[in-house]
Phi, psi and omega in degrees: 000129160074053185255326183260025184293317191298313184303314182294317182288326176295318178296320179295317179297322179297319178297323179296313183294318181289342177279356174107003178286146182283171177149153180277177179295146180293143177267149175293121181304334182260017184305125181289137176091353179281120181296334181287314184277351180266359178296142180212158178265157173290152179305323181298319181293320182289323186275333186282333187251179173090002182259337181225170176304312183298317182288328175296317179299313181293322180294317178300317179293310186293317179291321179298314180290324178296321176302311184288328176300314180294322181294317178297314181300324179297335178261011179075024182243170179243124174278130178269111182299153176303139178282335180203160181216105198243122170268124182235162176264152182310133178070010180230023183273169181287144176282156176225117182054038178084356180263133181288152174291141181263149173291161178056050187206160168223147182205157171255133178251109181293329181297319179259356183051055178222161172247138178225151180211147175288109186296317181298317179297316182292325175298319179295320176298317178299315181292323186273320187244358177097167186289348175301330181299323180298313182292319178298311184296311185291317179293328175296314181291324174296327175301323176294324176297322177294317178303319180297323182281336179262005177057041180295142183236137183223145175282323184234148179298325182298328177294320178297316183291320180292326175293322177295324174297317179297317177300319179298317178296318179296317179295316182293319178301319179295315183295323177290312184293333179277354180082011179285337175236136175269159185238157178230156179300135178093357182295325182293325177295320178302315182297313182291323177294319178300314180295318180295322183292339182260011183282154178272163168297158185294341183261017187261008187307321186272353182295145181293344179250015184295140179243349182110154178289170178304314181295319179296320180291319177297318181295317180297315180296314181297322179299316178294319183298317185272333185246354178087169186291339177298335180282351185275000000 
């Protein structure tokens, strides 16, 4: 999972910067002393997962939460682990604040501090678009859990979603550079295709459920991947 990722995402980030988007200089992924880039998984976590759908799901969750635990600790803070991580079947998912779980969806519920996902839908995404979809979806939802703990405030929902994409990129970039995830040829294409497939129409910016266009989502993810979560 995940080796030729960096060249494509680095090129995408360069295109973003030359198009006029703001941001600081990119950091060296292997920079010594960076708490973000020094995060690593235990050998057991790396070796036990990544061979099946179920193990990819568990690995994405465990590595994602371990990354944020270490990141919070580096800032003298405490990351509150998810209370639950729920795979559900369509129309049988957990409610959140009185709202039913939707099919073909994944979400973070701040009231219960849990992440839930439609298992059949995620399996279909995995089969159709590759296992990168699992890591993108789960790291994105964990990003929302981080927003809840840092009391992040947004004027528009699309800003919240793009930051979660950036957080997912930052976490994934760290895990790849630290060797916690192995990579395979074509993984970067999987990531960019996954992001593009989930993009909104260009006129959806103001919608309460807006997540960003394909290009905006790719740019947000690439920015986090190349510059780390501090850039988000």
